[in-house]
MARGU-978083 format. One record per residue: x negated, y negated, z of N, C-alpha, C in turn. Coordinates in nm, 4 decimals. Last residue first. Layout:
# residues N
       n_u       n_v       n_w      ca_u      ca_v      ca_w       c_u       c_v       c_w
         X         Y         Z         X         Y         Z         X         Y         Z
...
This chain:
# residues 72
       n_u       n_v       n_w      ca_u      ca_v      ca_w       c_u       c_v       c_w
    1.9015    1.6135   -2.9705    2.0040    1.6038   -3.0769    1.9397    1.5904   -3.2126
    1.7161    1.6036   -2.7669    1.7211    1.7250   -2.8500    1.8257    1.7211   -2.9603
    1.7431    1.3723   -2.6194    1.6154    1.3992   -2.6873    1.6265    1.5118   -2.7899
    2.0043    1.3950   -2.5195    1.9679    1.2813   -2.6027    1.8414    1.3098   -2.6824
    1.9893    1.6284   -2.3649    2.0835    1.6197   -2.4762    2.0449    1.5091   -2.5742
    1.7926    1.5453   -2.1788    1.7694    1.6622   -2.2652    1.8617    1.6559   -2.3866
    1.9254    1.3286   -2.0594    1.7983    1.3080   -2.1283    1.7704    1.4236   -2.2238
    2.1506    1.4561   -1.9512    2.1650    1.3467   -2.0464    2.0371    1.3281   -2.1269
    2.0350    1.6333   -1.7720    2.1067    1.6860   -1.8888    2.1244    1.5776   -1.9946
    1.9315    1.4488   -1.5840    1.8424    1.5386   -1.6562    1.9091    1.5935   -1.7823
    2.1637    1.3238   -1.4818    2.0651    1.2463   -1.5569    1.9760    1.3378   -1.6414
    2.4702    1.5109   -1.5238    2.3488    1.4736   -1.4516    2.2512    1.4001   -1.5432
    2.7884    1.3765   -1.5985    2.6791    1.4645   -1.6383    2.5532    1.4171   -1.5667
    3.0124    1.2011   -1.5874    3.0068    1.3212   -1.5027    2.8989    1.4216   -1.5437
    2.9886    1.0608   -1.9089    3.0601    1.0692   -1.7819    3.0415    1.2051   -1.7154
    2.6857    0.9644   -2.0281    2.7951    1.0574   -2.0511    2.8610    1.0785   -1.9163
    2.4637    0.7253   -2.1615    2.5560    0.7670   -2.0575    2.6638    0.8604   -2.1049
    2.1169    0.7187   -2.2203    2.2505    0.7257   -2.2786    2.3469    0.7824   -2.1754
    1.9410    0.5336   -1.9667    1.9606    0.6528   -2.0484    2.0985    0.6470   -2.1101
    1.6828    0.3413   -1.8111    1.8162    0.3510   -1.8694    1.8220    0.4770   -1.9546
    1.4816    0.1568   -1.6014    1.5195    0.2917   -1.6434    1.6641    0.2930   -1.6908
    1.4094   -0.0774   -1.4716    1.3282   -0.0323   -1.5838    1.3610    0.1097   -1.6307
    1.5910   -0.1274   -1.2736    1.5505   -0.2406   -1.3573    1.4706   -0.1960   -1.4788
    1.7915    0.1723   -1.2996    1.7140    0.0749   -1.2238    1.6727   -0.0357   -1.3193
    1.9836    0.2912   -1.4591    1.9518    0.3515   -1.3305    1.8714    0.2585   -1.2417
    2.2425    0.2376   -1.6665    2.1228    0.1719   -1.6174    2.0978    0.2243   -1.4769
    2.3749    0.4128   -1.9268    2.3687    0.4085   -1.7815    2.2359    0.3473   -1.7419
    2.5855    0.3555   -2.2007    2.4528    0.3409   -2.1448    2.4636    0.3404   -1.9934
    2.7546    0.4461   -2.5028    2.7491    0.4293   -2.3584    2.6042    0.4215   -2.3135
    2.7026    0.4325   -2.7772    2.8361    0.3995   -2.7269    2.8346    0.3718   -2.5768
    2.3917    0.2711   -2.8736    2.4775    0.3841   -2.8426    2.6091    0.3385   -2.7833
    2.2535    0.0406   -2.9286    2.2134    0.1621   -2.9988    2.3032    0.2819   -2.9714
    2.3184   -0.1714   -2.7701    2.3652   -0.1773   -2.9089    2.3364   -0.0480   -2.9847
    2.1880   -0.1178   -2.5350    2.3335   -0.1032   -2.5371    2.3888   -0.1065   -2.6796
    1.9261   -0.1926   -2.5890    1.9590   -0.0506   -2.5836    2.1093   -0.0269   -2.5907
    1.9582   -0.4727   -2.5667    1.9192   -0.4132   -2.6938    1.9554   -0.2651   -2.6976
    2.0182   -0.4895   -2.2947    2.1151   -0.5380   -2.3944    2.0859   -0.4797   -2.5319
    1.7818   -0.3930   -2.1867    1.9047   -0.3173   -2.1639    2.0133   -0.3610   -2.2617
    1.6092   -0.6011   -2.2693    1.5879   -0.4649   -2.3184    1.7145   -0.3813   -2.3012
    1.7139   -0.8187   -2.1262    1.7082   -0.8224   -2.2729    1.6947   -0.6816   -2.3310
    1.6763   -0.7318   -1.8623    1.8117   -0.7606   -1.9129    1.8153   -0.7602   -2.0658
    1.3938   -0.7191   -1.8592    1.4731   -0.5983   -1.8398    1.6147   -0.6177   -1.8935
    1.3297   -0.9879   -1.8891    1.2877   -0.8937   -1.9918    1.3665   -0.7632   -1.9821
    1.4386   -1.0832   -1.6469    1.4894   -1.1322   -1.7750    1.4528   -1.0367   -1.8886
    1.2785   -0.9466   -1.4595    1.4229   -0.9251   -1.4623    1.4843   -0.9690   -1.5940
    1.0281   -1.0587   -1.5238    1.0481   -0.9143   -1.5363    1.1970   -0.8810   -1.5432
    1.0750   -1.3289   -1.4580    1.0433   -1.2913   -1.5955    1.0693   -1.1429   -1.6183
    1.1173   -1.2998   -1.1825    1.2216   -1.3601   -1.2667    1.1992   -1.3227   -1.4131
    0.8780   -1.1954   -1.0886    0.9971   -1.1118   -1.0867    1.1093   -1.1686   -1.1727
    0.5751   -1.2027   -1.1334    0.6770   -1.2908   -1.1882    0.8060   -1.2106   -1.2011
    0.3292   -1.1869   -0.8779    0.4247   -1.1189   -0.9647    0.5286   -1.2198   -1.0123
    0.0100   -1.3547   -0.8811    0.1427   -1.3315   -0.8256    0.2304   -1.2608   -0.9274
   -0.3211   -1.2465   -0.8381   -0.2178   -1.2925   -0.9298   -0.0824   -1.2635   -0.8677
   -0.6509   -1.2882   -0.7378   -0.5133   -1.2645   -0.6935   -0.4163   -1.3256   -0.7939
   -0.9457   -1.1232   -0.8168   -0.8588   -1.2349   -0.8513   -0.7175   -1.1986   -0.8090
   -1.2721   -1.0403   -0.6884   -1.1300   -1.0116   -0.7088   -1.0532   -1.1391   -0.7415
   -1.5540   -1.0277   -0.6588   -1.4934   -1.1148   -0.7582   -1.3475   -1.0837   -0.7886
   -1.6811   -0.8951   -0.4581   -1.6485   -0.8194   -0.5797   -1.5791   -0.9029   -0.6872
   -1.7283   -1.0803   -0.2522   -1.8344   -0.9871   -0.2898   -1.8075   -0.9141   -0.4221
   -1.4909   -1.2337   -0.2343   -1.6196   -1.2996   -0.2575   -1.7254   -1.2015   -0.3074
   -1.3005   -1.0353   -0.1965   -1.2841   -1.1340   -0.3034   -1.4192   -1.1949   -0.3370
   -1.3812   -0.9075    0.0325   -1.3879   -0.8353   -0.0948   -1.3780   -0.9310   -0.2134
   -1.3202   -1.1035    0.2190   -1.4601   -1.0627    0.2020   -1.4792   -0.9862    0.0703
   -1.0391   -1.1189    0.1963   -1.1240   -1.2318    0.1550   -1.2691   -1.1927    0.1363
   -0.8583   -0.9336    0.2832   -0.9325   -0.9029    0.1607   -1.0315   -1.0113    0.1205
   -0.7167   -1.0282    0.4926   -0.8015   -0.9131    0.5181   -0.8891   -0.8781    0.3970
   -0.5617   -1.2286    0.3809   -0.6720   -1.2695    0.4691   -0.7652   -1.1521    0.5006
   -0.3628   -1.0842    0.2422   -0.4700   -1.1503    0.1690   -0.5879   -1.1843    0.2587
   -0.2716   -0.7635    0.3708   -0.2610   -0.9100    0.3728   -0.3846   -0.9738    0.3086
   -0.2393   -0.4941    0.1352   -0.2984   -0.5487    0.2571   -0.2807   -0.7004    0.2542
   -0.0240   -0.2363    0.0036   -0.0961   -0.3625    0.0014   -0.1497   -0.4024    0.1370
   -0.0832    0.1182    0.0000    0.0000    0.0000    0.0000   -0.0875   -0.1244    0.0000
C-alpha cells in the first residue's frame, strides 16, 4: 500500500522520485465516454465498475456473459 509523503522524503532525494497526483475527474470522464461508446455496440450493457463492462444478458453470470460474447 501507500505510505505518507513525509516518510518518503529521504527516498525522493536519494532516488529522484517524482510525486504525481491522480486525476480522478479525468479518469471518470474517460470511463463515461468509453461506456457510452460501448453502449452503441450492443443492445445491452452491464457496467460492473468504472473500468469494467460486459454485454448484458438478464439473469446470467458475468463469466457466462464473457464466454458467450467472446465465443459467438
